[in-house]
TIDREN-279010 format. One line per 10 residues: number of its first residue (from 0); for each residue x, y, z of N, C-alpha, C. Coordinates in Angstrom, 1 decimal. Atoms other than C-alpha are relative to their C-alpha. Layout:
NUM	X,Y,Z,X,Y,Z,X,Y,Z; ... $
This chain:
0	-0.5,1.3,-0.1,-29.5,70.4,25.8,1.5,0.1,0.4; -1.3,0.0,-0.5,-26.3,69.7,27.6,0.8,-0.9,-0.8; -0.9,0.9,0.8,-23.3,67.8,26.3,-0.4,-1.5,0.0; 0.4,1.4,-0.1,-24.5,64.4,27.6,-1.1,-0.3,-0.9; 1.0,0.2,0.9,-27.7,64.8,25.8,0.3,0.1,-1.4; -0.6,-0.1,1.3,-25.9,65.8,22.7,0.7,-1.3,-0.5; -0.7,1.3,0.3,-23.7,62.7,23.0,-1.0,-1.1,-0.1; 1.0,1.0,0.2,-26.7,60.5,23.4,-0.7,0.1,-1.4; 0.7,-0.2,1.2,-28.4,62.1,20.5,0.9,-0.5,-1.3; -0.9,0.5,1.1,-25.3,61.6,18.2,0.2,-1.5,0.0 $
10	-0.2,1.6,0.0,-24.8,58.0,19.3,-1.2,-0.6,-0.5; 1.2,0.7,0.5,-28.5,57.2,18.8,0.0,0.1,-1.5; 0.0,-0.2,1.5,-28.3,58.6,15.2,1.1,-1.0,-0.7; -1.0,0.9,0.6,-25.1,56.5,14.6,-0.4,-1.4,0.3; 0.5,1.3,-0.4,-26.7,53.5,16.4,-1.0,-0.5,-1.1; 1.0,0.4,1.0,-29.7,53.5,14.0,0.6,-0.2,-1.4; -0.7,0.1,1.3,-27.5,54.1,10.9,0.7,-1.3,0.0; -0.8,1.2,0.0,-25.2,51.3,11.8,-0.9,-1.2,0.0; 0.9,1.1,0.0,-28.1,49.0,12.7,-0.6,-0.3,-1.3; 0.7,0.2,1.4,-29.8,49.6,9.3,1.1,-0.7,-1.0 $
20	-1.0,0.6,0.9,-26.5,48.8,7.6,0.3,-1.4,0.1; -0.3,1.4,-0.4,-25.8,45.7,9.5,-1.2,-0.9,-0.4; 1.1,0.8,0.4,-29.3,44.5,9.0,-0.1,-0.3,-1.4; 0.0,0.3,1.4,-29.2,44.9,5.3,1.2,-0.9,-0.4; -1.1,1.0,0.2,-25.8,43.1,5.3,-0.4,-1.4,0.4; 0.4,1.4,-0.5,-27.3,40.2,7.3,-1.0,-0.5,-1.0; 1.0,0.6,1.0,-30.2,39.9,4.7,0.7,-0.5,-1.2; -0.6,0.4,1.3,-27.8,39.8,1.8,1.1,-1.1,0.2; -1.1,0.9,-0.2,-25.0,37.7,3.4,-0.3,-0.8,1.2; 0.3,0.7,-1.3,-26.8,35.5,6.0,0.9,-1.1,0.4 $
30	-0.8,1.2,-0.2,-24.4,32.7,5.7,1.4,0.5,0.4; -1.4,-0.5,-0.3,-21.3,34.9,6.2,0.3,0.3,1.4; -0.3,0.0,-1.5,-19.8,34.3,9.7,0.6,1.5,0.4; -0.5,-1.2,-0.4,-18.0,37.6,9.5,-0.9,1.1,0.3; 1.0,-1.0,-0.2,-21.1,39.6,9.2,-0.6,-0.1,1.4; 0.4,0.2,-1.4,-22.3,38.1,12.5,0.9,0.5,1.0; -1.1,-0.4,-0.9,-19.0,38.8,14.1,0.0,1.5,0.2; 0.1,-1.5,0.0,-19.3,42.5,13.1,-1.2,0.4,0.8; 1.3,-0.3,-0.7,-22.9,42.6,14.4,0.3,-0.1,1.5; -0.3,0.3,-1.3,-21.8,41.1,17.7,0.9,0.9,0.7 $
40	-1.0,-1.1,-0.5,-18.8,43.5,18.2,-0.7,1.3,0.2; 0.7,-1.3,0.0,-21.1,46.4,17.4,-1.0,0.1,1.2; 0.9,0.1,-1.3,-23.6,45.2,20.1,0.7,0.2,1.2; -0.9,-0.1,-1.2,-20.8,44.8,22.6,0.4,1.4,0.3; -0.6,-1.5,-0.1,-19.5,48.3,21.9,-1.2,0.9,0.5; 1.2,-0.8,-0.4,-23.0,49.7,22.3,-0.3,-0.3,1.5; 0.2,0.2,-1.4,-23.5,48.0,25.6,1.0,0.6,0.9; -1.1,-0.6,-0.8,-20.1,49.2,26.9,-0.2,1.5,0.0; 0.2,-1.4,0.0,-21.0,52.7,25.8,-1.1,0.4,0.9; 1.1,-0.3,-0.8,-24.3,52.7,27.6,0.3,-0.2,1.4 $
50	-0.4,0.2,-1.4,-22.8,51.3,30.7,0.9,1.1,0.5; -0.9,-1.1,-0.4,-20.1,54.0,30.7,-0.8,1.3,0.2; 0.9,-1.2,-0.2,-22.9,56.7,30.3,-0.8,-0.1,1.3; 0.8,0.2,-1.2,-24.8,55.3,33.2,0.9,0.4,1.2; -0.9,-0.3,-1.0,-21.6,55.8,35.3,0.2,-1.1,1.0 $
């Protein structure tokens, strides 16, 4: 496994962990606008990361 594979693996693990945390927050505080803001920011960061990895 080269460095880029390891980076993807680490990112994917973090991605799933954060997704699960955010989904549980969304279930408990569905009306909290800040939760949606955090979720949106996280998605935007994820998309940026993926685009950077594509080169």
